[in-house]
N, C-alpha and C positions, 0 to 999 in steps of 0.2 A: 244144811250147807247150800250155798248158791255158787254159781259158776259164771265168771265174767270174762269176756274177751274184749280187749281194748286194742284197736288198730291205731297206730301212731303214725301220722303223716309227717315226715321230715326228711332232711337230706344229711343226716348225721351218720356216717358210716359205722361208727362204733356203738350205736344205740339200737335197741330192738325195734322192730317194726310192728310187733304184736306182743301183747302181754296177756297171759291167761292166769286167772286167779281163782282158787277155791277159797271161799269166804265163809267165816263163821257168822253167828247171829249178831255179833258186834261189828261186822264188816272188816274184821282182821283177816289177813292172809294166813291160810293154813298150809297151802302149797301154791307154788308159782312156777310158770314156764315163761321164758322170754324167747321169742323167735326172731332171728336176725335175717336181713336181706340176703346174705350170702349162704343161707341154709343151715347155719349152726344154731344151736339151742343152749340155753342155760336153764337150770332148774334149782329150786330150793324148797325145803320143807323144814319142819321143826328139828330134824335130826341131822340132815346133810344138805350140801349145796354144791353147785359147780361155780367156781369163781368166775365172774364177780357177782353172780346173781344171789340176792338175799331177799328174805321176806321184808315187807315194809314194817317199820317199827310202830307206826300209828295206823289206826283204822283207815281204810280207803275213803275218799270223799263219796258222798251220795252219787248215784248214777247220773242224776240231772246235772249236777255240778261238773262231773267229768264231761258230759255231753255238751256243756255250754262252751267248752274250749274247742274251736274249730280244728285243731290239729289232732284231736282224739275222737274216735268213733267207738263208743262202747256198745256191747250187745250181750244179753244173757244167752248162755249156751247150756246144753244139757250136761249132766254128769258124764254120760257116755262120751260126748265130744271132748270133755276135759280129760277123761281117762286116756283116750286115744293120744292126745297131744302129750300128756304126761309120760306115757310109756315110750313114745317116739323120742322125746327129749332125753329120757334116761338112757335109752339104747345108744343114741348118737353120742352122748357125752360120758359114757361109762369110763372111758380112759382118763377123763379129766375130773371126775367127781372125787370128793373126799369123804 
């Protein structure tokens, strides 16, 4: 597994400002966290999700392709860093998860 953080620079109040993805060998999301500017989170995995966060249906584009768009800043993170944000998102959203 690999772990990707993508910071999204925009002025859209209902869209996340950071996306964290656990990726398999085919670059498909296994787990995902969306972090919003107001401090709330969304999460998704293959079993459950918090609305409206869902896993991508297709593999994510290659790192360099994501980085070529100036509104996105991708960076590889550690599994430990991903697990921290995953657990934080789950704790914050437990009342809205299904």
